[in-house]
C-alpha positions in Angstrom: 0.0 0.0 0.0 1.6 3.3 -1.1 2.2 6.0 1.5 -0.3 8.7 1.8 1.3 12.1 2.5 0.1 15.5 3.4 2.9 18.0 3.1 2.6 21.7 4.1 4.5 24.2 2.0 4.8 27.3 4.2 6.4 29.3 1.3 7.7 32.7 2.4 5.5 33.0 5.5 6.1 33.1 9.3 9.0 34.3 11.4 11.2 31.8 13.2 9.2 32.0 16.5 5.9 31.7 14.6 7.2 28.8 12.7 8.3 27.0 15.8 5.0 27.5 17.4 3.1 26.2 14.4 5.4 23.2 14.2 4.8 22.4 17.8 1.0 22.7 17.4 1.1 20.4 14.3 3.2 17.8 16.1 0.9 17.8 19.1 -2.2 17.4 17.0 -0.7 14.7 14.7 -0.8 11.9 17.2 -4.1 10.4 16.2 -3.6 10.2 12.4 -4.1 6.9 10.5 -0.9 4.8 10.5 -0.4 5.1 6.7 -0.7 8.9 6.6 2.6 10.9 6.9 2.7 14.6 7.7 5.5 16.8 6.4 6.1 20.5 6.9 8.3 22.7 4.7 9.2 25.9 6.4 11.6 28.6 5.0 15.4 27.8 5.1 15.9 30.2 8.1 13.5 28.0 10.3 14.8 24.5 9.5 17.1 23.9 12.6 14.6 25.4 15.0 11.6 23.5 13.5 13.6 20.3 13.5 14.1 20.7 17.2 10.4 21.5 17.7 9.4 18.3 15.8 11.9 16.0 17.6 10.2 12.9 18.9 7.1 13.5 16.7 5.9 11.7 13.6 6.1 14.8 11.4 8.7 15.0 8.7 10.7 18.0 7.7 11.2 19.3 4.2 13.1 22.1 2.6 11.4 24.1 -0.1 14.3 23.9 -2.6 18.0 23.1 -2.8 21.0 24.1 -4.9 22.0 22.3 -8.1 25.7 22.3 -6.9 27.3 20.4 -4.1 29.2 23.4 -2.5 31.4 26.3 -3.4 31.1 30.0 -4.4 27.3 30.1 -5.0 26.2 33.0 -2.8 22.7 32.7 -1.5 22.3 29.0 -2.3 21.7 26.1 0.1 23.4 22.7 -0.5 21.8 19.3 0.2 24.3 18.5 2.9 23.3 21.6 4.7 19.7 20.5 4.6 20.5 17.1 5.9 22.6 18.6 8.7 19.6 20.9 9.6 17.4 17.8 10.1 15.5 17.6 6.7 14.1 14.3 5.4 12.7 15.8 2.2 13.1 18.7 -0.2 10.5 20.1 -2.6 11.8 20.6 -6.1 10.3 22.2 -9.2 7.5 24.1 -7.5 5.5 26.1 -10.0 6.6 29.3 -8.3 10.2 28.3 -8.7 9.6 27.5 -12.4 7.7 30.7 -13.1 9.6 33.3 -11.1 13.1 31.9 -11.0 13.5 30.2 -14.3 13.8 26.7 -12.9 14.3 24.3 -15.8 13.9 20.5 -16.1 17.6 20.2 -16.7 18.4 21.9 -13.3 15.8 19.7 -11.6 17.6 16.6 -12.8 20.8 17.9 -11.1 19.0 18.9 -8.0 17.2 15.6 -7.7 20.5 13.6 -8.2 22.1 15.6 -5.4 19.2 15.3 -3.1 18.9 11.6 -3.5 22.7 11.1 -3.1 22.5 13.0 0.2 19.7 10.7 1.5 16.8 13.2 1.0 13.5 12.2 -0.4 12.2 14.5 -3.2 8.8 15.9 -3.8 8.9 16.8 -7.5 6.3 19.2 -8.7 4.8 19.1 -12.2 1.8 21.0 -13.7 0.4 23.1 -16.5 -0.5 26.8 -16.6 -3.8 28.4 -17.7 -2.7 28.9 -21.4 -1.6 25.3 -21.6 -4.8 24.0 -20.0 -7.0 26.1 -22.3 -5.0 25.0 -25.4 -5.8 21.4 -24.4 -2.1 20.7 -23.8 -2.3 19.7 -20.1 -1.6 16.0 -20.6 1.3 16.8 -23.0 2.9 19.3 -20.6 2.6 17.1 -17.5 3.9 14.0 -19.4 6.8 16.1 -20.8 7.8 17.5 -17.4 7.6 14.0 -15.8 9.7 12.3 -18.4 12.3 15.2 -18.7 13.2 14.7 -15.0 12.3 11.2 -13.8 13.4 9.3 -16.9 16.9 10.1 -15.8 16.5 7.9 -12.7 16.1 4.2 -11.8 13.3 2.2 -10.4 15.3 2.1 -7.2 15.6 5.9 -7.1 11.8 6.1 -7.4 11.4 4.7 -3.9 12.5 8.1 -2.6 10.6 10.3 -5.1 7.1 11.7 -4.5 5.3 13.6 -7.3 3.1 16.6 -6.7 0.7 17.7 -9.5 0.0 21.4 -9.4 -2.7 22.7 -11.7 -1.1 26.1 -11.9 -4.2 27.5 -13.7 -6.3 26.8 -10.6 -4.1 28.4 -8.0 -5.1 32.0 -7.2 -7.0 32.5 -10.5 -10.6 32.0 -9.2 -10.8 28.8 -11.3 -10.9 25.4 -9.5 -9.9 21.9 -10.6 -12.6 19.3 -10.0 -11.7 16.0 -8.3 -12.2 14.4 -11.7 -9.8 16.8 -13.5 -7.2 16.2 -10.8 -7.7 12.4 -10.9 -7.2 12.2 -14.7 -3.9 13.9 -14.5 -2.7 11.8 -11.6 -3.7 8.7 -13.6 -1.8 10.0 -16.6 1.3 10.5 -14.5 1.0 7.0 -13.1 0.7 5.7 -16.7 3.9 7.6 -17.7 5.8 6.0 -14.8 4.5 2.5 -15.7 5.8 3.0 -19.3 9.4 3.6 -18.0 9.6 1.7 -14.7 6.8 -0.9 -14.9 3.4 -1.2 -13.2 4.7 -2.1 -9.7 6.9 1.1 -9.4 4.0 3.2 -10.8 1.6 1.7 -8.3 4.0 2.2 -5.4 4.7 5.9 -6.2 2.9 8.5 -4.1 1.3 11.3 -6.2 0.0 14.4 -4.3 -2.4 17.0 -5.4 -1.2 20.6 -5.1 -4.1 22.8 -6.2 -5.8 24.6 -3.3 -6.6 21.6 -1.2 -8.6 22.6 1.8 -10.6 20.8 4.6 -13.7 21.3 2.6 -12.5 19.5 -0.6 -9.9 17.1 0.7 -12.2 14.2 1.3 -13.5 14.2 -2.3 -10.0 14.6 -3.7 -8.4 11.9 -1.6 -11.2 9.5 -2.5 -9.9 9.4 -6.0 -7.9 6.2 -6.8 -4.7 7.9 -7.9 -4.6 10.9 -5.5 -2.4 9.9 -2.5 -2.5 13.2 -0.5 -1.7 16.8 -0.9 1.0 19.5 -1.2 -0.8 22.1 0.9 -0.1 25.9 0.7 -2.2 28.4 2.7 -4.1 25.8 4.7 -0.9 24.4 6.1 -0.3 27.7 8.0 -3.2 26.8 10.3 -2.6 23.7 12.3 -6.3 22.8 12.6 -6.9 23.1 8.9 -3.7 21.1 8.1 -4.7 18.3 10.5 -8.2 18.3 9.2 -6.9 17.7 5.7 -4.9 14.7 6.9 -7.9 13.3 8.7 -9.8 13.4 5.4 -8.3 10.0 4.7 
């Protein structure tokens, strides 16, 4: 049975004391979750060590929101995978739509980042998804298939044990439009089919695929009931412990 994951991407929100308080609240409320559901929080880089301490002894995992595509050296402002591991991270998010859109993140860079993350012992939450123009042009399957293949076809079936995929319908985030559970499911099923074509049916079936499009307590149950949706990459709702836990309890 593949792992069900609810990951909270805090983005550029909270101060360190606020983040520590939120992490402690999440950890305290996470004790009654179903055994197969894993919670992960992804605070800003500045918070990682403090949040790792706050989560110590809990069942909540810790993720970074990004990592550098180089091991170390003269790369001012970048954060290396070894630094993330030493700060207590289990995961890193890579290829988030905001990184792709605002910072020019390419599939080629994501291959390098994923290689470094896996070699350091981190699990990767790789984001894929189409924007509004691509959706309206009917290219959504093509775009998501292309992004998935461009990064993951550089890895092995063994590597896939440590890779989670998050589908972000970029067109449905902050646009007033919403993806239905059926629209989300058909893309998740498409991703699983792409994985099967490269790695075989077993690896595809074992890979956790998260939904990253404005998942809230009000729609989580319907989304998570879909056969290929294994959890969520949560944005705004992860900044409120009660909402975050409520989403996890939707399983």
